[in-house]
C-alpha positions, 0 to 999 in steps of 0.5 A, a space after each residue: 829901803 833899797 836906797 838906804 841899803 845902797 847907802 850903807 853899802 857904800 859906806 861899808 865898802 868905804 870902811 873896809 877898804 880903809 881898814 885893809 889898807 891900814 892894816 897893810 900899811 902898819 903890818 897888822 894882819 887883821 885880814 885874811 882873803 878867804 875869811 872875808 869872803 866867808 864873812 861877806 858871803 854870809 852876810 849876803 845870805 842873810 841880807 837875802 834871807 831878810 829880803 824873801 822873809 821880811 814880808 813874812 816876818 812882818 805879816 806875822 808881827 801884824 797878827 801879832 799886833 791883834 792881840 796887843 794890850 794897848 796901841 802906841 801912837 808913833 810920837 817921838 817919845 814912842 820912838 825913844 821908849 821903843 829904842 830903849 826897850 829894844 835894847 833891853 830885849 836885845 841884850 837879854 836875847 844876845 845874852 841867853 844866846 851865849 848861855 843856851 845851848 840851841 841858841 848858841 847853835 844859832 848864834 856861834 857862827 858870828 863868833 867862829 872867825 879868828 879875826 876881827 875886822 869890818 867883814 866880821 859884822 857880815 858874818 851873821 847868823 843865818 837863822 837869827 831872824 827866827 829868834 828875833 821874830 820871837 823875842 821881839 814879839 812882846 814888843 808888839 803885844 805891848 802895843 808898838 807898830 810892827 813897822 816901828 820895832 822892824 825899823 829900830 831893829 835895823 837901824 841898831 843892826 847898821 850901828 853894830 856894823 862899826 863896832 867890829 873893828 881893831 883900828 878904832 881905839 877908845 871914844 872918850 865919854 861915849 864909852 860910858 853909854 855906847 857899845 864902842 869897838 873897845 867893848 865889842 872887841 872883848 865880846 868876840 874874845 875867846 879868853 876864859 877871862 873875857 867870854 860872856 861879857 859886853 852883850 849890848 847893841 847900842 847901849 853898854 848901859 844894860 851891861 853895866 847894870 846887870 853885871 856883865 860889863 868888862 874892860 880888856 886888860 893890858 896884860 892879857 891880849 884878845 884872842 878871837 875866835 871860840 873855844 874850840 875853833 873849826 878852822 875852815 871856811 866851809 859855809 855848811 860847816 861854818 853854819 852848822 857845826 854846833 848843831 852837828 855837835 849837839 846831835 852827835 852829843 845827844 846820840 851818844 848819850 842815847 846810845 849809853 842809856 841803851 847800853 
């Protein structure tokens, strides 16, 4: 696991350096030092949380596995079946995270940067592991080994990292099946016509099936960020601003009822 993380970090760093050089060469202004530092800090925090709580996470899943309906053997077919089920669960978890307020409060910090580059991928929701633990539990109850689910989840995450780029253009043929950077760029848009589309992790097929797929239109360039941009690199504000707004609205509603 440690070796895989080191290899990933090496390739990720190379990708960032390449993208920064490309941005500077073509005067694209894709990077901001403070924004990138915020992104990478959140990424380090999430990785640290996964290391600390990963064991607990697996222990809970191992306990859940005691109630599994079946026991699925670890065959190549089982891994392939799990991959597709994982994509299906991820799609609905991600879609709900954009449409259910409390889930959006967890997820929103991933979208709050007004830039999109490889470091944006590291701007991960700090509390997302709790959401994943719940949403992925049905896969355990079906009969999949918790370690299999954990492995597929992490591989899916690594693939998704490299979707966060404005430099990589369309990839013919693959665009019909996989989530490419062109698809994911639209997902990070704050344009009214673009929001709430392209939820897939590795595969774009469920977006196509359930009517949430959309492509960028030339006449409407993407504006990155969220509807009400927070314009800050304060980590507390970045992580908790939506929670703060929720509590303020709830308090205001309670006060209005009292009067």
